[in-house]
Every structure is written in structure tokens, then in C-alpha cells.
N, C-alpha and C positions, 0 to 999 in steps of 0.2 A: 828773736826767732832764729838767728844764725847759730847762737850758742846752743839752743835747744836742739836744732837739727843735727848739730855736730855731736851732741851728747847721745841722741837717740838713733841717728842714722849711721854713724861710723861704727865699725866693729869695736866693741868694748873690750877692755883688758879682762882677762880671765885667769883664774887660778884653778888648776885641776888638782884635787886632793881626794883620794878614794874614789876617783872616777866621777865625782859629782861637781857640777858647775857652781862657781861662786862669782857673783857679779861685783867686781871691785869698784864699779862706777856708782853703785847704790849698795854700800856694804851693810852687813848685819850688825850695826852699832848705832850709837846715839846720833851720829850725823844724819842718818836716814830717818830717825824718829822725830827729831826736834829741829825747829827753826830758830826760835828765840826764847823758848821756854815761857811763853806768855799765856798758855792755855792750861786748863786743869790737867792735861796730860803730863805736865812737868812734875806732878806729884809722884809719878811712877818712875822717875829717872833712877836708873840703876837696878830696877826690879824686873824689867822686861827682858826676856831671853828670846832667842830665835830658834825655831824648830821646823824641820821639814814635815810634810803631811804624814809620812810613814812613821814619824816619831810622835805624832799626835793621836793617830788611830791605826788600827791594824790593817784595814783595807780601804785606803783613800781612793776616791773617784773624782773625776772632773765634773761630771754631770750625773743626774739621776733621771730615769724615765718618768718618775713621779714629780710633776712640777711643784707640788707642795713642798717636797723635800729640798728643792733648791731655790725657794723664795728667800728674799733678802732679810737679814736680821742685823740690827745695828749693835755694835759693841760700845766700848767706852770712848771711841773717837767721834767727835761731833760732825760727822759727814752724812747726815740724813739726806741732804740735798743730792749727793752723789748716788746714794743707795736707791732713792726714788727713781732716778734716771735709769739705773740698771734694770728696772722692770721692763724697759723697752726691749731688752734683749730676750725676754721671755715671750714677747708678743710677735717677734719676727725672726724666722730662721735665717733670713738674709743678713740681718744686723748681727745676729749671734756669730755667724760664720765670718763676718767682716771684722768684728772686734776680737773674737777669739778664734783664730784660724783652725780649721779641723785638721786631723792627722798628726797632732802632737803626741809624743810617746806618753803612755800612762805609767803609773808607778809599778805596774806588774810587767811592763814591757822590758825586754832585754836591752833595748836602745835607750831606756830612761837614764838621763844624766842630771835631772834636777833643773832643767832649763825650759822656760816657757816664753812664748812670744804673744803679745797682744797688739792691737792697733788702736790709736786714738786720733780723731780728726782734729787737726790743728791748722788754723789759718789757711784753709783751702786744700789741705792735703791729708791723706791718711798716713800717719807716722807709725812705724813699727817700734815697739818698746820690748826689749828683751830683759828678762829678770831671772834670778834663781828662785827656788821655791821655799826659801827660808822665811818663815812668817813670825811676826811678833806674838809672844805668848806670855801668859801669867799663870803660874801653877800648872803648867803643862797643857793649858787650853788656849785657844785663840782669844786674844783680848780686843781685837777690832772686829770688823765685819765677819759674819759667818752665815751659812745657810741654815735652814731649819734643822737639818741633820748634820752632825759634826763631820761626817765622812765625805761631804761634797765640797769641793774646793774652788770652783770657778770664780766665786765672788771674792774671797780674800786674795786670790792671785791677781784678779783684775784691779782690785783696790790698791795692791802694791804697785802695779804698773802705773796707775794714775797718780799715786804718791810720788813715783820716780819722775814723772813728767813735771810735777809741781815742785820737786826738790826735797820734800820730806812729808811724812804722815801728818805732822802738826800743821802744815800749810793747807790741809784739807779741812781743818776745823772752821766751819761756817763757809757758806757759799750759796750760789744760786742754782736751783734745779734746772732752770732754762739753759745755763751755761753747760752743765754736765750733759743735758740732752743733746745739745749741738755737738759736743765732743764725742758722744757715743753713737750718733746717727749721721753726722755730716749734713743734717737737714736744718729745720727751723723749729723754734719753740716760742709759743705765745704766752704772755702774762696778762692777766686781768685782775683788777681789784673787784672784790665782791660787795663793796659798798662805796658810796660817794663820800670821800673824806675831805672834800675841798682841796685846797692847795697844800695838803699835808705831805709829809715824807712818804707815806705809804702810797699815795696816789702817784707821786712822781716815780716811784719804783715801778708801778704797774702800767701807768700811762693811760688806761681807760677802764671804765666800769663795765662789768659783764652783766648783760640783761639776762633774765631767767629764760626767755625764749631761746636766746643764743646758746645758753648753757645746756638746755635740753637737747638742742640739735647736736652739740658737741658730744654729749653722752651717747649719742647713737654710734659714735666712732670709737667707743671705749674698748672694743675688742681689737682695734687696729693700732691704737696709740696710747701713750701714757697720759693719764690725768693725775696731776698732783695738786695738793692744796697745802697752804701754809698758814701758820698762826704767828703773828708778830708779837702779841702780848696776850696773857691769860685773862679771860673773863669768867663769868659765873659758871657756864657749862663746861668750860675747858680748863678748869683750875689745875688739872694734872697733865695738861697737854704740853706745858712748858712754853717758853718764848722762842720765837724764831725757829720753829720746828716744822718740818715738812712731812706730809703724809701721802699715801697713794689712794686715789678714788678708784675702788674696785668695781662697783656695780651701782646701778640705779633701778629701782622698782617702782612702777606706777601702780598703786593699789586702789585707784578710784573705782574699779569694777568689783572689788571684793570687800569694800568698806563703805560705811555710811557717808563718807565725805572724801574730798580730794586729798589723798595722802601720797606723797612721793618720798621714798626712803633712799638714802645713799649709804652704801657700805664702804667704810674707810679702814685702811690698814695703817697701823703705826709701826714704823721700822724698829721701834724699841722692842717690839714683840710682846707687848702687854696691853690689855684693854684699859683705857683711861677715861672713857666718856662717862660723865655723871648726869647727862640729860635724861629726859623722860623715856627715851628709847634704849636705855641701857638694859642689860639683862635684869629682869625682875622689875623694870620701871613701869610707870603707869601708862605709857604710850601704847603698850601692847594690848591693853584692854579694849582699844578701839577696833581691834581686828578679830576675826573669827579665830578661835584657839588653834585650829588646824593650820591656818595660814601663818599665825604667829610662830608656831612650833617649827614649821618648814623654814621660815626666814632665820630663826635663831640657830637652826641646825647648820646653816650655810657658813656662819662666821667661824673663822679659824683663829689661831693664836694671834693676838695683837689686833683683831678686827672688831668693829662695832658698827651699829646702825645709827643713823642720825636723820631726822626729818629735814626736808629741803629748807624750810624757813629758818630752822635752827642753824643749818649749815651756812646760810648767807649771813646770819647774825653773828656767829661765833668764829668763823674762819675769815681770814683777811684777803687771801689771794688764791687764784687757781692758775696752774701752769699746764699747758697742753703741748705735747710734741706732735709735729706733723706726721701723719702715717707714711710709712715706707713700704712699698710693695715688695713681693718676693723677687722681682726683677731689679730692685734697687731704685725705683722711680719715686720721687717725692709726690705726695698727693696733697690735695687742697683741703682746708677746713671750711672753705667758703664756696659760693657759686658766683658771686658778683664782683669780687675785688681783684685788682692786681696785687702781687705780693712783692714787698720791697723791704730789704734788710740793710740798714746802714750802720757801720761801726762808728761810734761817736768820736773817734780819736783821729784828728788831723783834718786839714782843709784841702780841697781840690775842686775843680770845676769840671763836671762831666755832662755830656749831652745824651739824653735819653730820647730815643725815637720810637714812637708807638704808631706804626703805620696802619694797622688793621683792626684796632680794638679800642675799646676802652677796656721848690719846684716852681718853678717859674717858667712861664711860656716864652719861647723865643722864636724868631723867624728862621726859616730853613737856611737862607743864603747868608745874610749878614745881620749882626745885631751888635749893639753897643753894650759891652760887658758892664762897665760901671753904672750905666743907666738901668740895665736890667736888674742888677743887684740892689739898686735903690728902690725898686718897686716892691710892693707887698707880695709875699709868696702865696701861691695858690694852695699850698699844703706844707706841713712841716711837723716835726716832732713837738711834743708839748713843751719840753724844756731840755736843756743839757743835763745829763745825769752821769753818775759814776758807774753805770752799768757797762759791762763789756760790750754789749750790743744794744742797739735801739732799733725799733721797727717803725715803719710808716706804711699805712694802708691808704690807698686813694683810688677813686675812679677817674681815669684820664681819657679824654677824647683823642682821636688820632692827631698827631702833631709832634713838635719838638719841645723838649723840656730840659731845663738846666737843674741838675742835682748838685747841691753844695753841702758836703759833709764838713763839719767844723768842730773845733774845740771851743770851750768857753773862753779861755784866756789866750792871748797872743803868744807866739814863740813856743808853743807846746809841740815838740817833735815826736814822731812815732809812725808806725805802720798802720794802715787800715785796709780792710777788705770790703768792697761794696758788692753786694749780691742783689740782683733784681730778678724777681719771679713774676711771671705773667701768664695769663690764660691765652695769649696770642703771640704772634711774632713781634720781636722787638730787637733793637740794636743799641749798643752802648759804646761810647767813645769819649776820649778825653779831649777837653777843649784846651788848646794851647793858649797861654797868656799872650796878650798883645806884645809885639816887638817894640823896641824903644822908639821907632818912628811912628807909633800909634796906627799901624796899618790894620784895617779891618779886613779879615780874610773870610772867604766863603768856606763853609764847612762841607766836607765830602758827604755825598749821599750815604745811606746806611750800608753797612758791610765792612769788610776788611780790605785795606788798600796798602800797596807797596809804593813808596815815594822816593823819587830821585830829584836832586836839585842841580841846576846848571847855571853858572854865573857868566855874564856877558856884558858888553858895552857897545854903544854906538859912538863913533868918532867921526867928526867932520872931515871929509876928504878921504875917508877910509871905508867905513861900512855903514854910514848913516844914510841908507838908501831911500827912506821914506816908504809910502804906501805903494800899492800896485798901480796907482794912477801915474806914477813917474817911472821913466825908463831906467833909473838907477836902483829900482827895487831889488834887482838880482845881487847887489853888493851887500845886502843885509846879512847879519849873522845867520848861520844855518846849523841846526842841531839835529843829529840823527836820532830816529826813534824806531826801535825794532819790536814788532809784534811776533812772537815765536809761532812756528807752524804747529798744526795739530790741535789747537785749542779752540778753534772757531772764533767768533767775534769776541773781542775783549772790551770791557768798559775802561776808557781812558779819560782822565781829567787833566787838562793842561791849563796851567795858570801862568800869567806873565805879571810880574811885580816890578815896578820901577822904584828906584831908590831916590826919593826926593821928598821935600816937605809937602804937606797937603795943599798949600797955596801956590805951588810951583809945578804942578803935574803937567806933563805933556800928554797929548792924545796918543794912546798906544793901542795896539791890536796885534793879532798874529794869524797866520795861515798854516795849515798842515797839507803837505803835498805827498803823494805816493811816488816813490823813487823807482824807476824802471830797474829790473834786475836781470842778470844773465847767469844762469847756473848758480843761483843763490849768491852771486857776487854783486855788490852795489855798482851800478854803472851810473856814475854821477858827474857828468860834465858840469862845468861851473854855472851854466845858465839854462841848459836844455829843459830840465823838468820844471823850472820856475815859470815857463811859458804855458804849462798845462794848467787845467782848472784845479784849484785846491779841493781836497776831499772834505776839509773842515775849514771854516773861516770864523774868526772871532772879530767881527767888525759890525758896525762902524767903529773907528778908533774912538776911544773914550778917555776923557780927562779924569782918570781914576788911578789910584796907586796900584790897583790890581784888577785885571780882567781874567776871566776863566771860561772854559768851555768843556762840557762833558760829552763824550762821543763814544761810538762803538766802531772798532776797526777790525778788519780781517787780518790774518797773518800777512806779513810783508815788511818792507822797509819804507820808512817815511822820513820826512824832514820837517822840522818846526822852524818857521821863519818869523821872528818877532820884528816889529817895525813901529816907528813913529809915523804920524800922518805926513808931516813935511820932511823932505830930505835935509840933511846937515843939522838935524836936531840931536844934540849930544846928551848922553846919560848912561847910567849903569842899571843893570836889571838882573833878575833871577827868573829862570824858567823852572817851574815845579811840575813834574810829570808824575801822576799817581795812577797806578794800574790796579784794578780791582782783582782780588783773589777770589776766584769763583769757588763756592762751596754749596753743598746741598742745604737748603733751608730746612729748619725743624718746625714741624707743624704740631700744634697741640690744641685741644678743645677742652675747656674746663667744665666739669660738672662736679657735684659734691663728691669729694673723695677721689677725684681723678688727678692725673699727673700734671705737674707744672713744669714749665721750661725755665731754666736758669741761665742767666748771663752774669758773669762775675768780672770785677775789675779790681786789681790789686795794685797798690801804689805805696811808695815811700816818699813822703813829702816833708819839706821844711816850711813851716808857716812863717 
């Protein structure tokens, strides 16, 4: 990720010649076309030239007011997966402006210099990608992606930016629609198998089988988000659909009211730009005889170049997978595909232990205060992904009651290093924090309540004859160590957690506790005689003294000066200790209520781990 951000985020080297920009970090040569010459694209080595849009047509445009004219059309590069995801930009003005920022000079503008900027979502951030407008061509025409009309160039320019992110055009040969949808939306994408294939490779890719009732509900959102379907291998009806090819699901029509039986038709678009369906609902096929001729004529008139109709039963039989991107509102809010589930996205790469707290809604369940990590990990999980997979992302959906849960992302093999991003989406308020691994002395530590906390550590000791004063029952209490605590003015009451941890083996713990006293002040200066304030009543007490390695107390304190006095129960008891003071950072909470197609709240956790 560091190398990628350096390449895309830093100002790239440029060469100005004829006042037109040339991107030397992604040059117009074979280095940008090929990776290892392992795809059919290698056959065209030495034949591809690079032309600017004004050299391809007389009046190039970035977009067209006619949406048909700027629909995607695949060239000789095997990136149908990326082109299907590009359809999301046609459904959302917000996403289009996010990925292709408005206000860029056109070819007829005096400020035009052949330089364009796109954005791609990468690992939690929108990354700007700057390119020149020299595009790969054969015979003076675009040889990779293009729009339905040759003078509209948003798609080939975006494809070039995406190729730059990956290192070359050849590295776009074959991929996952779901990955491209995330890269172009910053949101989520779901994958479902359309048939139960047991423990096959296809099922491991999709993770779950889509029920027809759920599919029909999803199709109600077709105007808001991309629906894509894929074929893994050709069968009878799809003999010309190819293998590992992705399509766009454009429309669904329920014809039960205008036909003699229950008929549901799906309109499918092939990025190749040609009709390839050989089933009964092809043009001139026998399926149309089941409909009134007027209805059949109307439906056939709707299909455009590369589109065809297929009946729902055939769709589930002939296609292998469907991919759905979550809707994005015009305000940039992620919407739900469900009404009853939490949303959870886990990257499959790397291990960590994280605590998920679901306080107001409905993975291993843990106690709020203390839990034994090895014991917890040995228990059966309450939910988990089907298996480890080579996908870039894996998803987990589950209904969870209010409580604390342990989330454990993992790789299949030990010692696999890498970055991961954990994203949790929920219909209610949640908090997410990392669980620190136990220290060498096997201390079990209480987790902080939900929220963000600032932590300070103070080291100290009790020495016989010096400062081992014992508890308040003894007159020597005032000799105990004393640590100042300041609560700044103007913030109201603050949540404070104080923990006292003694450094000793489990079987040799002393009874420990602490008190917090408010210290008298004069003109904001601490007035702190050696014993005076210790005779006052403490504002907080963590007693009775406990035979524990750690004791703690959460409290709310107004602004002012305080003193923390840790003690053992009996005087002259020696030992070393650490006082941990955590102050909560107060922020406004985010409230959300999920209904179908409504916004979801996201909490993310990014980490770099060594397993």
C-alpha cells in the first residue's frame, strides 16, 4: 500500500511537449500494456499504438446526455468484471462525481492539456489517479473498452486510470465484479451462488446460495444499484456466453398478469455488445408465443445492442453467480440490502483480536470485564465465514443480541504477513476496539467501556520504611505514593477509568486498592501540603483491597485537580505497580435506524499485523 500511495499520491514526473501532458509514471509503451505476456493480449505486442481522443474522432466528449451512448462496451481486454462495475456510475450522480471529478477541461477548452484525474477507493481511502489521455488503439480505433458511440471517452479514460492502479492493462485480465464495485463505490458488494453446488469451488467463491424470494427483493433495488451475473462454464443455453464472463442484469418484468401462467423475464446486457442467448426467449424463439403479440413486441423493442431476455428458471439454471453492489445515496450514504441483519465485512488476510460491542441492537461471546483469551478461542464460534478463500474480501452476516463479541480475522496458514481492513456495518450503535494480547505475566485486564479513550501509564513502587503506608486504617497512609490527575476546565464531567496493576506472580498477589482525592486549589495553583487533603473524604474509592493483579474503577469527575493514592492493605508491604489512567474522548454518537434501502453506520479498524 505504501508503494501504491507513493505512486498515486505524489506529484508524478511530467514531460511537456506541444503543451500536452505526458504521464511518465504510466508511459505510452509496452510497460503499461503488459505484465508477463501471459494473456491473449500478448499476440498484439508491437501492433498497439497510443492516440489522444482528438486523434481518434473529430469532436471528442467526456460524457453524453443520452445514457445509451455512454454505456459500457468491452474491447479485446478481458476486463468484463470491471466494466460491469462501471455501470454503478450511471446509476449515481454522487459516485460519478466522486470517481470522475467534475470541472476537468474538455478537448475544446483553451485550458485543455491532455491531463485527467480519477479517484479509486483503496483500502479505506479515495486515492487520486492522474493520467494523460493517450489511449491504446489498433487501426486508429480504441482496442480496449469504449462507449456505445466512439466520441464519448469517460470509460476508456477510467479504464486507463484503473490499469495504472494495478500496474498494467494486462493485469486487468480476469477479476471479480465485487472487487471493482468496492473500488468504484467505497461501499460493499455481495456475492451469491444461484445453485447449491455442495463443497465445490463455485460455492466457496460465493459463500451462500441465493433464494428466489431474496432475489426478487433485490431486483426491487435495480434502479439504485448494480446487479451483475456471471457464468463460470458454458452449458446448453449459454454456449456462446463464454467461460468466467460477467453480465449486467438490467431489468426484471413480472408478466403473470398478462400471460396465462407465472412468467418472470430478466433483461441481461453482455459487455461484449452482442446478443448471444440461444434459449427459448431469444429473438424469434418459441418463448414469445406464450405472450400476447403486443406485449411481446413491446418487450423486444426494449432490448438494445448486446441485450437479451431470459426467463427466471433458465437464469437460475444457466448462470452461476449474482453480484450486487450496495446502493449509495446522492448524499454518499451507504444503504442496506436487508432489513434484519447487521453488516460485517472482514478482509481474509491476517490475524488480530478485536472486541465488537453491540449495546442497543441486534465471533465468540465474551464477558464485558474480564475473559480468558485462550479459553475463549477454544470454544466453538457463534458465527463465522464458510471457509478461508483466496478472495480479496469475505463477508459475514449475523444477528447478534446486545453484548460483547470477539472478532478474529485469520489467514489459513501461519506466518502470513499483510495488512487488513475490518469494516463493521450495523443498523444500530456499535463500538469496535482492539484487544491487546496478554502481557508476559499473564495479567487479565478489564476492557474499557465502549468509546474512544486516551491512556497514560505511571510507574511506582512501595518500599518498607519509605512509602508503603498501607490502607486508610493506618496512620501511615499519608506516606503512600501520590499521583496528580488533572481534569481540564470547560468540558463538564469526564469519564475516567483508573486501574492499579501490581507486578507479581498470580500466587503472590498482595491485597491492593486506591483512592482518588480532590486537591484544594488557589487561583488554579495546586495547594498540596503533604498530608492535608489526605484527611478529606476521597471522591472515588476502589476498595476493599483485593488479592488481584489488577483492580480498576470507572468514574465521572468534574474539572479540577485530583490525586490518585495506590495502597496495599497492610503497611510495609513492598512491591512495584503501574497506574493506568484512561480518559474518555467525548464525541457525538451516530444514530441510525435500518429499513430496506436505508443508510448503514460504518465503523472501521485498520491494522498491520505479524502473525
